[in-house]
N, C-alpha and C positions, 0 to 999 in steps of 0.2 A: 767797650771795655769789659773784660772778664774779671770777675771778683768772687772769691770764695769766702773771704773773711772781711767784713766791713766793720770798721771801728768808728764810732760816733763820739766825738770829743767836743767839749765846750769851746776850747780855743787851743792854740799851739804856742802860747807864750813860753818864756823861760820859767818853768816850774817843775815840781817834782813828779806829778802824775803824767805830765806831757813827756818828761824824760823817760819814765818807765814805759810808756807806750812805744816810744822810738826804740828803746832797748829790746822790747818784746819783738817788734817787727824786724829789727836788725838781725836777731838771732834765729829767725825762722827761715825755712826754704821758701823764698818769695816767689820763685818760679812755680813751685808746686801749689802754694796756698793763695797766691794772687791777692795780697791784702790791699785794701784801699782805706782812706781816711776821709770821713765827712766832718766838716767843722760847723758847729751850730752857731757859735757866736760871731760877732763882727769886730773883734779887737784887731787893730792895725798891727799888733805885734805878732808876727808869724815866725818867730825864731826857728821852730822845729819844722816848719813847712819846707824850708829849703833843704834840710837834712833828709827828710822823707823823700822829696823829689829826687835827690841825689841817689837814693837807694832804689829808684825806679818805682816808687809807690805813688799812685794818683792821690792828690789832695783836692777835695771838692768842697768849696764853700757854699753853704745853703742860702746865702743872701746877706748883703751888708746891712740893709735896713728893713728887712722883712719882718712882719709880725710873727709871733709864735705859730699861729695857724698856717701862715704862708710857708714858713720853714718846714712845718710838718708835712704839708702837701708836697713840697719839693723833695723831702726825704722819701716819702712814699713813692713818688714818681721814679726817683733814682733806684730804689730797691726793686721796683717792678721791672726796671730796665736791665740792671746788672745781675739780678737774681743771686744775691749772696746766700751762702749756706748758713752763716752765723752773722748776726748783728750784735756786736759787743759795745754797749754804751760804756765809755771809759770815764765819764763824769756822772756824778749822782743825779744832777738835775736833768740829764737827758735820758734817764732810764725809761721813763714812761713813753718818750718819743720812739725809742728803739723797739719797745714792746708793740706800740701801735703800728709802726711801719712794717713789722713782721707779720701782722695778722693777715691771713689769706694769701700770703706771698711765698710760702714755703721756706721761710727763714727761721732759724732758732734765735730768739732774743736772749741776751745775757745782760744783766745789769751790773753795777759796780757801787761799792762804797770805798773811796780811796783815802779816807781820813777817819773822822770820828762820826759814828752813826747819828748820835743825837744832834751834834752841831750841823751836820749836813742837812738833816731834816729841817732843823730850825731855820737855817739860812735859805733853804729853798722856798720857805713859806708854808703856811698851814695846809693848804690843799695840795700843792705840788709836792711838798715834802712827804705827805702820806702816800700819794700815788707812786712816787719814785721809790719809796721805801718798800712798797708791796709788789710792784710789777717792774720788770719781769719776775716770774716765779723763781727763777734761778739767778743768783747774783754772786759775783766774785768780790770778796772783801780782801783788802791788803793788810788787815789788822786783826789779830786775835782779840784784842780789846774791843774793837768795833763789833765783832761777832758776838761777844758776850753781852754787850749793850743791846744788840738787836734781840737776842734771845730773852732778855729780861723785859722787853717791851711788849705791848699788846699784840697778840697774834695777827690781827688784821693789818697791822701797819708794818709788817716785815715780810720778806720773801719766804716761800715754803722751803727753799733749798739754798744753803749758804756754803760757798767754797772759799776757804781761806788760802790765799796765795800771797805770801809776803813779798815785798819788793826784792829786786835783784840789783847787783852792781857789776859793772864791767871790770873784772879782775885784771884785765890787761891794761886798762886805762888808769886804774887806781892801784898803784904798786908801791911797795915800801921803798923808801929812800933813807939814807943815813940821817939820823937825828941831828939838827943844828946844834951848835955849841950852846946857845941859849934858846933862841926861838921865841916867837910871840905866842899868845893864846889866841886861837882862831874860833870865831863864832860865825855861823852861816845860817841865814834864813830871812824871810821877809820882815820888814820893820813894821809889824802889825801887832795888835794887842795880844793875840793868842800866843805869840812867841815870848812875851814877858822879858824883853831885854832889860827892863828896869831892874830885874833881879841881879843881872850881871853887873850893871853899872853900880848898884849899891855895894855889891861884893868888892868891886874894884876900889871904891871909896874907902871901905873898911881896911882892905889889905894895904892900900897906900898909906893910910894913917898909921899902920903898924910898921912901916918902913920897908915893906917888901917891894922889890923891883919887878915890875911887870909891864907888859904892853899888850893891848888887845887890838886885833884886827876883826872888824865886824863887816862881813860881806852880805849885802842884800839891800833892796830898795823897798820903799813902802810909805804909807801915809804918816807914820809916826817919827820919821827921821828928825824933823825939827824939834819935836818934843823931847826925843832922846838926847839930842845934842845939847838942848837947854838943860836937861837934867845933869848931864856930865859936867857942864860948866858950873852949875850950882853946887856940885859936890867937889869942884876943883880937880877933876880928873880928866878934863877934856884933852889934856896933853898926852894922856895915856891910852886913849881910845881913838882909833882911826876908823871912820865910817867910809867904807870903800865903795858903796853903791853896788849895783848888780855886776857880777863878775862871771866870766866864762872860763876861768882858769882855776877852778877849785882844786884839781890835783896838784898844781904848782903851789897854791897857797898852803895846802896841807903838808907838802914836802918841807916847807920852811917853818912850819908850826911846831911848837913843843907838844901841844895836845889840844883837844877840842872841848868847848863848853857849849851846852845846849840847855836852855832854861824854859822851854815851852810849858804852857798850862794845859794844852790839849794837843794831841798828836794822833796820827795813824801809825804808819811804819816809816819813820823819817829817813830819807835817802842819805843825808849827810852823816848820820851816825854810822851806817854801814860803810860809807865811803872813807870815813876817818879810820875805821878799823881795818879796811882793806889796805890803806896806806901805812898801816903800822903805827897809828897814833892812839894814845889812850883817850878816854872820853869821860867827862864829868857831865851828867845829864839829870834833869828832873824826871820823876817817874810818871811821865805822860805816855798814853798810848802803849805801844809795844816795846818801849825802851827797856823795860825790865826783862823782856825776852831776848833782846838783842845784845845787851851789855851784861856780861857776867860780873856781878858785884865783887869787887876786890881782885878780880883776875884780869879783865880787859878794860876796867875803868870803875867808876863809882856811880851809883844810882842814888839820887837824893830826893827825899820827900819834897813835893812842890813848894810848900809854905815854910820849909825849914831853912831859913836864910843862914843860920849859924853853920849848919852842916855843909851847905853849898860853899860857903866861904872857906871852911876848914878843909874840904876836899881839894879845892883849887890850891890852897896854900900847901897842902901835902905834895901835890905833883910839882909845884914850883920849887919846893925845897929838896925833893928827892927825885932827881932826874933819872937815876937808874931804875926806880920803880916805874916811872913813866915809860921808859924804854921797854921794860919787861911786859908791861900791860899792852903796849903797842904791838909787840911781837905776838902775844897771845891773841890779840884782836885779829891780826892777819890770818892766823891759823883758823880761827872761827869763820872768818869771811870766806876762806877757801872751802871750808866744809859746808857752809850753809847759805851763802849769799850769791852764788853764781847765776849767770843768766840762763844756762841750760836748765837749771831747776825752775826758774821763772817760766820758761816756755813749756816745759813738760807738765807742770802743774796746771797752767792755764789751759792747755789743750786737754788735759784730763777732765777739767770742769766742762769743757765743750762736749766731750764724749759722753759724760754723765748726763748731759741735757739732751742727748740723742744724736749728736753729730757723728757722721761717718767720714773719717778723715782719709779714706783711701783715694 
């Protein structure tokens, strides 16, 4: 197997960073760059593995039940065999493995932060978090907010060189469609603590008590589903909120939605915000991560302080009551998506980071 670009990823489940990796690979000249993907984890969910193989990209699992040291040896052996020019770790906790596998094997290691720098380090653990935050020396961050966090941290625990390459969206897949006559409010994301869907449920409770007619579709799976459903029942709004589970048809869900609401406490560069804008839908979102950079306040949507429940509720009510404003914001969002969110930009900026680290892409 010939390989110029080797991507190391924790898993290939249905998730945002995994989708970005597939988008990046799909938009490159695969005959020229010969990408391959090595999977560190042992999750049985390999949703994107099938798509990668359809693209002709080898997907190599490093072991279903191997220890970290055994997986690292398997990775080093593979690198020695296929001789990639670049090893790009696409998950934070595999950064140090990519760096180690590149040593003495002629490859350029590149690391990643795909979300929140502080949270990624904390979730990786004290030792691994520090190692992955520091090595490789060059890392690609998908978030301006994460870069700022890293630069505020102690020098020894961050990379020497940071390249910010925000996420991209397939503008051919996420396209504007006519707004529905009424439409539901769409929310998309994992049912986990960091997404703070409790904020949305409380807002629905308040708006319903004031007589507003609304319906919420919440797409996503996660450990808090039961707790969130119980909360909706306790506030007597369970008939207004549909928990859809994991979905693969987000463009169609957006097409039938009036607008998108996003209530996260912590974010990097959330795909669904860009996807909603590409589909011509207005956005109401809390000011986590790069959302303030993605959403133009008052033009493509509303950005709300995270703990300001009154403003969140008020902005949702505004778009419910003023459908023409919602349509104008959606149209402005599509224009911004075409200008800033395309996949060609994702590929060119990622490759520019590789070249800055010494890659010769001839």
